[in-house]
C-alpha angles and dihedrals in degrees: 000000000000129000093259093054091048094054091045093052090047090052094049092047087057090049093234126143125230089249093055094050093042090055092047090051095043094240134111125267090243088058091053090049091051091051094050095045092050094245091124139000128248117240116251093254090058092047089054091050091048089051091057092040095051094037089235126132120248089241090061092049097044106030104106144144112295095256096053093046092047089054091050095047089049091052093050091049091048092048091048091051093050091050091050093048092051090048092052091048091050091050091049091047092053092052095044094048093052093045092049093052090043094050092039090057091054092049090047091053095054093042098048114008108037123113091017113100092202091048092048092052091047090050093049094051098040102040105025098043104028118015100039095041090052090050089049090051091052096044093046089048090056090048092051095042092055095035091232114192092004113234091353091070090082090065086067091070097080089043090059090051091047091051091062093046092051091047090057091050093048092051122020094017096056092039094053092045092052093047094048095034090226137093117255111188095197092079092051100043103035102164091184092056090047089053091051092057095044092049093049089050093048092050095048095044095048093048090048094047092051088052089051093051091048091053092048091051091049091053091053 
């Protein structure tokens, strides 16, 4: 007997319909039908839930002939690899998007705002205190919502603040020093700007992580 037949028999013995089980598992009835007909395999989390729902041990649901179990183990491994690959791609995308915006802002400054005191002030106010903090807020929210890097994600907060401080040094700071022909540390160690970036990161990450916890609780 294959895995699909076993979970189907366990369901019928409990006198439950596919619709009832699908609702309890948070999947569609068609998905349940595909599992029971052997067209696809349930993920391990769903198998555990079915074990509790049908009052059947995991051994009874999963013990099969070697060929069937080999297929199922292969499916789980493939699914796990796909999830890991998507997560890596999402993490890389988050980093790349922020770096592109960050680098693009520096290029924009030197192409359109440099050597103009009014333009430099406008760039500093618009990009360093509004645009980039909003971008940080959104990026940090995505990191928290997906729980990227687990506990280590919180170490990104000072890096976001540092990125704003470095941006000012690489734009307005260098520009002012070249114009005055003297070094002014305030543009390279702007604690206020660091705080803006860090606060935006904290707000975004906390909101995203609370959303992540709510989704996890809903799944349970």
